[in-house]
PyMOL commands that place a pseudoatom at each C-alpha (Angstrom):
pseudoatom trace, name=CA, resn=MET, resi=1, chain=A, elem=C, hetatm=0, pos=[-13.727, -238.738, -236.110]
pseudoatom trace, name=CA, resn=LYS, resi=2, chain=A, elem=C, hetatm=0, pos=[-16.121, -240.010, -239.294]
pseudoatom trace, name=CA, resn=LYS, resi=3, chain=A, elem=C, hetatm=0, pos=[-13.865, -242.093, -242.090]
pseudoatom trace, name=CA, resn=ALA, resi=4, chain=A, elem=C, hetatm=0, pos=[-13.869, -241.081, -245.070]
pseudoatom trace, name=CA, resn=ARG, resi=5, chain=A, elem=C, hetatm=0, pos=[-16.185, -242.627, -247.659]
pseudoatom trace, name=CA, resn=GLY, resi=6, chain=A, elem=C, hetatm=0, pos=[-13.668, -245.761, -249.774]
pseudoatom trace, name=CA, resn=ASP, resi=7, chain=A, elem=C, hetatm=0, pos=[-14.405, -244.019, -253.018]
pseudoatom trace, name=CA, resn=SER, resi=8, chain=A, elem=C, hetatm=0, pos=[-13.611, -240.145, -252.219]
pseudoatom trace, name=CA, resn=LYS, resi=9, chain=A, elem=C, hetatm=0, pos=[-9.884, -240.987, -252.739]
pseudoatom trace, name=CA, resn=LEU, resi=10, chain=A, elem=C, hetatm=0, pos=[-11.046, -241.752, -256.051]
pseudoatom trace, name=CA, resn=LYS, resi=11, chain=A, elem=C, hetatm=0, pos=[-13.114, -238.752, -256.874]
pseudoatom trace, name=CA, resn=THR, resi=12, chain=A, elem=C, hetatm=0, pos=[-10.608, -236.722, -255.235]
pseudoatom trace, name=CA, resn=LEU, resi=13, chain=A, elem=C, hetatm=0, pos=[-7.751, -237.974, -258.480]
pseudoatom trace, name=CA, resn=PRO, resi=14, chain=A, elem=C, hetatm=0, pos=[-6.198, -236.194, -261.161]
pseudoatom trace, name=CA, resn=PRO, resi=15, chain=A, elem=C, hetatm=0, pos=[-8.917, -235.741, -264.122]
pseudoatom trace, name=CA, resn=ALA, resi=16, chain=A, elem=C, hetatm=0, pos=[-5.938, -237.830, -266.095]
pseudoatom trace, name=CA, resn=VAL, resi=17, chain=A, elem=C, hetatm=0, pos=[-5.836, -240.346, -263.284]
pseudoatom trace, name=CA, resn=GLN, resi=18, chain=A, elem=C, hetatm=0, pos=[-9.333, -240.011, -262.773]
pseudoatom trace, name=CA, resn=ALA, resi=19, chain=A, elem=C, hetatm=0, pos=[-10.116, -240.782, -266.881]
pseudoatom trace, name=CA, resn=GLU, resi=20, chain=A, elem=C, hetatm=0, pos=[-7.459, -243.802, -267.338]
pseudoatom trace, name=CA, resn=LEU, resi=21, chain=A, elem=C, hetatm=0, pos=[-9.156, -245.542, -264.289]
pseudoatom trace, name=CA, resn=PHE, resi=22, chain=A, elem=C, hetatm=0, pos=[-12.960, -245.081, -266.238]
pseudoatom trace, name=CA, resn=THR, resi=23, chain=A, elem=C, hetatm=0, pos=[-11.460, -246.275, -269.172]
pseudoatom trace, name=CA, resn=GLN, resi=24, chain=A, elem=C, hetatm=0, pos=[-9.691, -249.342, -266.983]
pseudoatom trace, name=CA, resn=CYS, resi=25, chain=A, elem=C, hetatm=0, pos=[-12.884, -250.263, -265.059]
pseudoatom trace, name=CA, resn=GLN, resi=26, chain=A, elem=C, hetatm=0, pos=[-14.930, -250.827, -268.819]
pseudoatom trace, name=CA, resn=GLY, resi=27, chain=A, elem=C, hetatm=0, pos=[-11.856, -253.022, -269.941]
pseudoatom trace, name=CA, resn=LYS, resi=28, chain=A, elem=C, hetatm=0, pos=[-11.411, -256.893, -270.089]
pseudoatom trace, name=CA, resn=GLY, resi=29, chain=A, elem=C, hetatm=0, pos=[-10.794, -257.632, -266.675]
pseudoatom trace, name=CA, resn=GLY, resi=30, chain=A, elem=C, hetatm=0, pos=[-13.373, -254.940, -264.746]
pseudoatom trace, name=CA, resn=TYR, resi=31, chain=A, elem=C, hetatm=0, pos=[-12.737, -253.873, -261.497]
pseudoatom trace, name=CA, resn=ASP, resi=32, chain=A, elem=C, hetatm=0, pos=[-10.507, -256.455, -260.450]
pseudoatom trace, name=CA, resn=ALA, resi=33, chain=A, elem=C, hetatm=0, pos=[-8.324, -255.119, -263.406]
pseudoatom trace, name=CA, resn=ALA, resi=34, chain=A, elem=C, hetatm=0, pos=[-8.480, -251.523, -262.939]
pseudoatom trace, name=CA, resn=ARG, resi=35, chain=A, elem=C, hetatm=0, pos=[-7.739, -252.037, -259.059]
pseudoatom trace, name=CA, resn=ALA, resi=36, chain=A, elem=C, hetatm=0, pos=[-4.196, -254.047, -259.678]
pseudoatom trace, name=CA, resn=TRP, resi=37, chain=A, elem=C, hetatm=0, pos=[-3.619, -251.038, -262.369]
pseudoatom trace, name=CA, resn=LEU, resi=38, chain=A, elem=C, hetatm=0, pos=[-4.534, -248.230, -260.205]
pseudoatom trace, name=CA, resn=LEU, resi=39, chain=A, elem=C, hetatm=0, pos=[-2.230, -249.877, -257.102]
pseudoatom trace, name=CA, resn=ALA, resi=40, chain=A, elem=C, hetatm=0, pos=[0.629, -250.473, -259.363]
pseudoatom trace, name=CA, resn=GLU, resi=41, chain=A, elem=C, hetatm=0, pos=[0.801, -247.178, -261.040]
pseudoatom trace, name=CA, resn=HIS, resi=42, chain=A, elem=C, hetatm=0, pos=[-0.648, -244.758, -258.557]
pseudoatom trace, name=CA, resn=ASP, resi=43, chain=A, elem=C, hetatm=0, pos=[-0.588, -246.609, -254.857]
pseudoatom trace, name=CA, resn=VAL, resi=44, chain=A, elem=C, hetatm=0, pos=[-3.967, -246.315, -253.944]
pseudoatom trace, name=CA, resn=LYS, resi=45, chain=A, elem=C, hetatm=0, pos=[-5.805, -249.403, -252.625]
pseudoatom trace, name=CA, resn=THR, resi=46, chain=A, elem=C, hetatm=0, pos=[-9.801, -249.518, -252.983]
pseudoatom trace, name=CA, resn=SER, resi=47, chain=A, elem=C, hetatm=0, pos=[-12.682, -252.278, -253.009]
pseudoatom trace, name=CA, resn=ALA, resi=48, chain=A, elem=C, hetatm=0, pos=[-14.237, -252.895, -255.881]
pseudoatom trace, name=CA, resn=GLY, resi=49, chain=A, elem=C, hetatm=0, pos=[-17.402, -251.626, -254.343]
pseudoatom trace, name=CA, resn=SER, resi=50, chain=A, elem=C, hetatm=0, pos=[-15.217, -248.590, -254.189]
pseudoatom trace, name=CA, resn=LEU, resi=51, chain=A, elem=C, hetatm=0, pos=[-14.434, -248.626, -257.858]
pseudoatom trace, name=CA, resn=SER, resi=52, chain=A, elem=C, hetatm=0, pos=[-18.536, -249.351, -258.892]
pseudoatom trace, name=CA, resn=ASN, resi=53, chain=A, elem=C, hetatm=0, pos=[-19.289, -245.693, -257.728]
pseudoatom trace, name=CA, resn=PHE, resi=54, chain=A, elem=C, hetatm=0, pos=[-16.576, -244.191, -258.751]
pseudoatom trace, name=CA, resn=PHE, resi=55, chain=A, elem=C, hetatm=0, pos=[-17.813, -245.772, -262.211]
pseudoatom trace, name=CA, resn=GLY, resi=56, chain=A, elem=C, hetatm=0, pos=[-21.107, -244.351, -261.626]
pseudoatom trace, name=CA, resn=TRP, resi=57, chain=A, elem=C, hetatm=0, pos=[-19.949, -241.115, -260.053]
pseudoatom trace, name=CA, resn=TYR, resi=58, chain=A, elem=C, hetatm=0, pos=[-17.621, -240.218, -262.440]
pseudoatom trace, name=CA, resn=PRO, resi=59, chain=A, elem=C, hetatm=0, pos=[-19.889, -239.190, -266.173]
pseudoatom trace, name=CA, resn=PHE, resi=60, chain=A, elem=C, hetatm=0, pos=[-21.693, -237.137, -264.172]
pseudoatom trace, name=CA, resn=SER, resi=61, chain=A, elem=C, hetatm=0, pos=[-18.340, -235.401, -262.437]
pseudoatom trace, name=CA, resn=LEU, resi=62, chain=A, elem=C, hetatm=0, pos=[-18.107, -231.436, -262.141]
pseudoatom trace, name=CA, resn=SER, resi=63, chain=A, elem=C, hetatm=0, pos=[-15.210, -231.048, -264.783]
pseudoatom trace, name=CA, resn=ARG, resi=64, chain=A, elem=C, hetatm=0, pos=[-17.525, -233.764, -266.898]
pseudoatom trace, name=CA, resn=THR, resi=65, chain=A, elem=C, hetatm=0, pos=[-20.279, -231.963, -266.532]
pseudoatom trace, name=CA, resn=ALA, resi=66, chain=A, elem=C, hetatm=0, pos=[-18.723, -228.666, -266.896]
pseudoatom trace, name=CA, resn=SER, resi=67, chain=A, elem=C, hetatm=0, pos=[-17.641, -229.413, -270.009]
pseudoatom trace, name=CA, resn=TYR, resi=68, chain=A, elem=C, hetatm=0, pos=[-20.953, -230.569, -271.272]
pseudoatom trace, name=CA, resn=ALA, resi=69, chain=A, elem=C, hetatm=0, pos=[-22.380, -227.309, -270.409]
pseudoatom trace, name=CA, resn=GLN, resi=70, chain=A, elem=C, hetatm=0, pos=[-19.504, -225.594, -272.028]
pseudoatom trace, name=CA, resn=GLN, resi=71, chain=A, elem=C, hetatm=0, pos=[-20.725, -227.677, -275.012]
pseudoatom trace, name=CA, resn=PHE, resi=72, chain=A, elem=C, hetatm=0, pos=[-24.554, -227.192, -274.794]
pseudoatom trace, name=CA, resn=GLU, resi=73, chain=A, elem=C, hetatm=0, pos=[-24.062, -223.604, -274.817]
pseudoatom trace, name=CA, resn=ALA, resi=74, chain=A, elem=C, hetatm=0, pos=[-21.839, -223.243, -277.755]
pseudoatom trace, name=CA, resn=GLU, resi=75, chain=A, elem=C, hetatm=0, pos=[-24.464, -225.762, -280.111]
pseudoatom trace, name=CA, resn=ILE, resi=76, chain=A, elem=C, hetatm=0, pos=[-27.174, -223.033, -278.388]
pseudoatom trace, name=CA, resn=ALA, resi=77, chain=A, elem=C, hetatm=0, pos=[-24.634, -220.029, -279.289]
pseudoatom trace, name=CA, resn=LYS, resi=78, chain=A, elem=C, hetatm=0, pos=[-24.864, -221.455, -282.894]
pseudoatom trace, name=CA, resn=LEU, resi=79, chain=A, elem=C, hetatm=0, pos=[-28.802, -220.654, -283.430]
pseudoatom trace, name=CA, resn=PRO, resi=80, chain=A, elem=C, hetatm=0, pos=[-29.719, -217.822, -285.256]
pseudoatom trace, name=CA, resn=ASP, resi=81, chain=A, elem=C, hetatm=0, pos=[-32.086, -215.878, -282.426]
pseudoatom trace, name=CA, resn=MET, resi=82, chain=A, elem=C, hetatm=0, pos=[-28.953, -216.659, -279.737]
pseudoatom trace, name=CA, resn=ALA, resi=83, chain=A, elem=C, hetatm=0, pos=[-26.363, -214.330, -281.920]
pseudoatom trace, name=CA, resn=GLY, resi=84, chain=A, elem=C, hetatm=0, pos=[-25.399, -211.793, -279.606]
pseudoatom trace, name=CA, resn=LYS, resi=85, chain=A, elem=C, hetatm=0, pos=[-27.080, -213.160, -276.091]
pseudoatom trace, name=CA, resn=ALA, resi=86, chain=A, elem=C, hetatm=0, pos=[-23.827, -214.152, -273.992]
pseudoatom trace, name=CA, resn=ALA, resi=87, chain=A, elem=C, hetatm=0, pos=[-25.450, -213.568, -270.770]
pseudoatom trace, name=CA, resn=GLN, resi=88, chain=A, elem=C, hetatm=0, pos=[-28.678, -215.597, -272.117]
pseudoatom trace, name=CA, resn=LEU, resi=89, chain=A, elem=C, hetatm=0, pos=[-26.266, -218.342, -273.605]
pseudoatom trace, name=CA, resn=SER, resi=90, chain=A, elem=C, hetatm=0, pos=[-24.397, -218.588, -269.820]
pseudoatom trace, name=CA, resn=GLN, resi=91, chain=A, elem=C, hetatm=0, pos=[-27.800, -218.681, -268.161]
pseudoatom trace, name=CA, resn=ILE, resi=92, chain=A, elem=C, hetatm=0, pos=[-29.051, -222.112, -270.044]
pseudoatom trace, name=CA, resn=GLY, resi=93, chain=A, elem=C, hetatm=0, pos=[-25.589, -223.457, -269.997]
pseudoatom trace, name=CA, resn=GLN, resi=94, chain=A, elem=C, hetatm=0, pos=[-25.772, -223.138, -266.005]
pseudoatom trace, name=CA, resn=VAL, resi=95, chain=A, elem=C, hetatm=0, pos=[-29.646, -225.022, -265.823]
pseudoatom trace, name=CA, resn=GLY, resi=96, chain=A, elem=C, hetatm=0, pos=[-27.920, -227.286, -268.101]
pseudoatom trace, name=CA, resn=PHE, resi=97, chain=A, elem=C, hetatm=0, pos=[-25.090, -227.693, -265.336]
pseudoatom trace, name=CA, resn=GLU, resi=98, chain=A, elem=C, hetatm=0, pos=[-27.554, -227.683, -262.414]
pseudoatom trace, name=CA, resn=MET, resi=99, chain=A, elem=C, hetatm=0, pos=[-29.792, -230.620, -264.294]
pseudoatom trace, name=CA, resn=LEU, resi=100, chain=A, elem=C, hetatm=0, pos=[-27.088, -232.603, -264.771]
pseudoatom trace, name=CA, resn=ALA, resi=101, chain=A, elem=C, hetatm=0, pos=[-26.046, -232.468, -261.161]
pseudoatom trace, name=CA, resn=MET, resi=102, chain=A, elem=C, hetatm=0, pos=[-29.361, -233.324, -260.152]
pseudoatom trace, name=CA, resn=GLN, resi=103, chain=A, elem=C, hetatm=0, pos=[-29.624, -237.000, -262.484]
pseudoatom trace, name=CA, resn=SER, resi=104, chain=A, elem=C, hetatm=0, pos=[-26.651, -237.877, -260.853]
pseudoatom trace, name=CA, resn=ASN, resi=105, chain=A, elem=C, hetatm=0, pos=[-27.553, -237.017, -257.657]
pseudoatom trace, name=CA, resn=ASP, resi=106, chain=A, elem=C, hetatm=0, pos=[-25.232, -234.287, -256.874]
pseudoatom trace, name=CA, resn=LEU, resi=107, chain=A, elem=C, hetatm=0, pos=[-27.077, -232.513, -254.480]
pseudoatom trace, name=CA, resn=GLU, resi=108, chain=A, elem=C, hetatm=0, pos=[-24.089, -230.808, -252.754]
pseudoatom trace, name=CA, resn=GLY, resi=109, chain=A, elem=C, hetatm=0, pos=[-23.166, -229.643, -256.514]
pseudoatom trace, name=CA, resn=TYR, resi=110, chain=A, elem=C, hetatm=0, pos=[-26.320, -228.666, -257.175]
pseudoatom trace, name=CA, resn=ALA, resi=111, chain=A, elem=C, hetatm=0, pos=[-26.802, -226.110, -253.925]
pseudoatom trace, name=CA, resn=THR, resi=112, chain=A, elem=C, hetatm=0, pos=[-23.647, -225.289, -255.181]
pseudoatom trace, name=CA, resn=LEU, resi=113, chain=A, elem=C, hetatm=0, pos=[-24.571, -224.259, -258.779]
pseudoatom trace, name=CA, resn=LYS, resi=114, chain=A, elem=C, hetatm=0, pos=[-27.565, -222.943, -257.506]
pseudoatom trace, name=CA, resn=LYS, resi=115, chain=A, elem=C, hetatm=0, pos=[-26.702, -220.414, -254.433]
pseudoatom trace, name=CA, resn=LEU, resi=116, chain=A, elem=C, hetatm=0, pos=[-23.399, -219.209, -257.655]
pseudoatom trace, name=CA, resn=ARG, resi=117, chain=A, elem=C, hetatm=0, pos=[-26.691, -218.523, -259.822]
pseudoatom trace, name=CA, resn=LEU, resi=118, chain=A, elem=C, hetatm=0, pos=[-28.029, -216.345, -257.657]
pseudoatom trace, name=CA, resn=LYS, resi=119, chain=A, elem=C, hetatm=0, pos=[-25.413, -214.447, -256.341]
pseudoatom trace, name=CA, resn=GLU, resi=120, chain=A, elem=C, hetatm=0, pos=[-24.730, -213.395, -259.899]
pseudoatom trace, name=CA, resn=GLU, resi=121, chain=A, elem=C, hetatm=0, pos=[-28.292, -212.348, -260.736]
pseudoatom trace, name=CA, resn=GLU, resi=122, chain=A, elem=C, hetatm=0, pos=[-27.767, -210.209, -256.992]
pseudoatom trace, name=CA, resn=GLN, resi=123, chain=A, elem=C, hetatm=0, pos=[-24.831, -209.193, -258.906]
pseudoatom trace, name=CA, resn=SER, resi=124, chain=A, elem=C, hetatm=0, pos=[-26.340, -207.957, -261.930]
pseudoatom trace, name=CA, resn=ILE, resi=125, chain=A, elem=C, hetatm=0, pos=[-29.623, -206.474, -260.261]
pseudoatom trace, name=CA, resn=SER, resi=126, chain=A, elem=C, hetatm=0, pos=[-26.633, -204.555, -258.086]
pseudoatom trace, name=CA, resn=ARG, resi=127, chain=A, elem=C, hetatm=0, pos=[-25.283, -203.336, -261.405]
pseudoatom trace, name=CA, resn=ASP, resi=128, chain=A, elem=C, hetatm=0, pos=[-27.806, -202.353, -262.997]
pseudoatom trace, name=CA, resn=THR, resi=129, chain=A, elem=C, hetatm=0, pos=[-29.409, -200.116, -259.929]
pseudoatom trace, name=CA, resn=LEU, resi=130, chain=A, elem=C, hetatm=0, pos=[-25.634, -198.455, -259.940]
pseudoatom trace, name=CA, resn=ASN, resi=131, chain=A, elem=C, hetatm=0, pos=[-25.964, -198.062, -263.507]
pseudoatom trace, name=CA, resn=LEU, resi=132, chain=A, elem=C, hetatm=0, pos=[-29.017, -196.257, -262.975]
pseudoatom trace, name=CA, resn=LYS, resi=133, chain=A, elem=C, hetatm=0, pos=[-28.294, -193.571, -259.774]
pseudoatom trace, name=CA, resn=VAL, resi=134, chain=A, elem=C, hetatm=0, pos=[-25.433, -192.661, -262.117]
pseudoatom trace, name=CA, resn=ARG, resi=135, chain=A, elem=C, hetatm=0, pos=[-27.613, -192.237, -265.194]
pseudoatom trace, name=CA, resn=GLN, resi=136, chain=A, elem=C, hetatm=0, pos=[-29.811, -190.375, -262.894]
pseudoatom trace, name=CA, resn=TYR, resi=137, chain=A, elem=C, hetatm=0, pos=[-26.972, -188.170, -261.627]
pseudoatom trace, name=CA, resn=GLU, resi=138, chain=A, elem=C, hetatm=0, pos=[-25.237, -187.657, -264.807]
pseudoatom trace, name=CA, resn=GLU, resi=139, chain=A, elem=C, hetatm=0, pos=[-28.936, -186.004, -266.291]
pseudoatom trace, name=CA, resn=LYS, resi=140, chain=A, elem=C, hetatm=0, pos=[-29.342, -183.661, -262.583]
pseudoatom trace, name=CA, resn=ILE, resi=141, chain=A, elem=C, hetatm=0, pos=[-25.632, -182.763, -263.368]
pseudoatom trace, name=CA, resn=ALA, resi=142, chain=A, elem=C, hetatm=0, pos=[-26.608, -181.654, -266.812]
pseudoatom trace, name=CA, resn=ALA, resi=143, chain=A, elem=C, hetatm=0, pos=[-29.704, -180.305, -265.803]
pseudoatom trace, name=CA, resn=ALA, resi=144, chain=A, elem=C, hetatm=0, pos=[-27.769, -177.962, -263.644]
pseudoatom trace, name=CA, resn=ARG, resi=145, chain=A, elem=C, hetatm=0, pos=[-24.930, -176.928, -266.020]
pseudoatom trace, name=CA, resn=SER, resi=146, chain=A, elem=C, hetatm=0, pos=[-27.670, -176.631, -269.142]
pseudoatom trace, name=CA, resn=SER, resi=147, chain=A, elem=C, hetatm=0, pos=[-29.722, -173.797, -266.500]
pseudoatom trace, name=CA, resn=LEU, resi=148, chain=A, elem=C, hetatm=0, pos=[-26.481, -172.176, -266.031]
pseudoatom trace, name=CA, resn=GLU, resi=149, chain=A, elem=C, hetatm=0, pos=[-25.891, -171.834, -269.575]
pseudoatom trace, name=CA, resn=LYS, resi=150, chain=A, elem=C, hetatm=0, pos=[-29.070, -170.146, -270.621]
pseudoatom trace, name=CA, resn=ALA, resi=151, chain=A, elem=C, hetatm=0, pos=[-28.053, -167.824, -267.413]
pseudoatom trace, name=CA, resn=LYS, resi=152, chain=A, elem=C, hetatm=0, pos=[-25.323, -166.509, -269.119]
pseudoatom trace, name=CA, resn=SER, resi=153, chain=A, elem=C, hetatm=0, pos=[-27.006, -166.021, -273.010]
pseudoatom trace, name=CA, resn=LYS, resi=154, chain=A, elem=C, hetatm=0, pos=[-29.163, -164.133, -270.796]
pseudoatom trace, name=CA, resn=GLY, resi=155, chain=A, elem=C, hetatm=0, pos=[-26.635, -162.174, -269.565]
pseudoatom trace, name=CA, resn=GLY, resi=156, chain=A, elem=C, hetatm=0, pos=[-26.866, -162.649, -265.668]
pseudoatom trace, name=CA, resn=VAL, resi=157, chain=A, elem=C, hetatm=0, pos=[-28.554, -164.841, -262.832]
pseudoatom trace, name=CA, resn=SER, resi=158, chain=A, elem=C, hetatm=0, pos=[-31.847, -164.396, -262.601]
pseudoatom trace, name=CA, resn=ALA, resi=159, chain=A, elem=C, hetatm=0, pos=[-33.651, -164.817, -259.277]
pseudoatom trace, name=CA, resn=ASP, resi=160, chain=A, elem=C, hetatm=0, pos=[-35.753, -167.753, -260.588]
pseudoatom trace, name=CA, resn=THR, resi=161, chain=A, elem=C, hetatm=0, pos=[-32.178, -169.742, -262.447]
pseudoatom trace, name=CA, resn=LEU, resi=162, chain=A, elem=C, hetatm=0, pos=[-30.403, -169.215, -259.356]
pseudoatom trace, name=CA, resn=LYS, resi=163, chain=A, elem=C, hetatm=0, pos=[-33.594, -170.685, -257.413]
pseudoatom trace, name=CA, resn=LEU, resi=164, chain=A, elem=C, hetatm=0, pos=[-33.382, -173.446, -260.373]
pseudoatom trace, name=CA, resn=ILE, resi=165, chain=A, elem=C, hetatm=0, pos=[-29.699, -174.036, -259.970]
pseudoatom trace, name=CA, resn=GLU, resi=166, chain=A, elem=C, hetatm=0, pos=[-30.041, -174.167, -256.072]
pseudoatom trace, name=CA, resn=GLU, resi=167, chain=A, elem=C, hetatm=0, pos=[-32.704, -176.506, -256.408]
pseudoatom trace, name=CA, resn=GLN, resi=168, chain=A, elem=C, hetatm=0, pos=[-31.461, -179.101, -258.816]
pseudoatom trace, name=CA, resn=LEU, resi=169, chain=A, elem=C, hetatm=0, pos=[-27.563, -178.797, -256.328]
pseudoatom trace, name=CA, resn=LYS, resi=170, chain=A, elem=C, hetatm=0, pos=[-30.056, -180.089, -253.833]
pseudoatom trace, name=CA, resn=LEU, resi=171, chain=A, elem=C, hetatm=0, pos=[-30.927, -182.745, -256.045]
pseudoatom trace, name=CA, resn=LEU, resi=172, chain=A, elem=C, hetatm=0, pos=[-27.416, -184.256, -256.070]
for i in range(1, 172): cmd.bond("trace and resi %d" % i, "trace and resi %d" % (i + 1))
show_as sticks, trace
zoom trace
């Protein structure tokens, strides 16, 4: 069995602990002080190399990147031309999110985000197709009702009207 990377346990710490660890790494004592703090406060033993990897990874971590993407989306939403375009804003935020994942060399995260975006696009196409079919069905029903109303107003159903109704019912 492959041994887990030393920095992986740091990347799975609770977000508040990660934030404090990042601050500790920047502090006066650097990685040594951060290692001592992590061991004393959270009973987590790690190396300076793992802390260095964590320190490079943390600014681009998924939760921080998501926050950035949301802030980016909110700023774009303030532009006058973007009012009422929630779907487009979401797509723009998603692209920003993917770009940050790529910049941080998080290829797995990038691939996951890309797959999610493709899935959303597929669902949107399916939703549009379904809406089109419903609209077409409703139009056919309306046409059949219209033919029946015409027949009633003329006092009965002529052979032509009956044939038209039967043809429209076959389309349903």
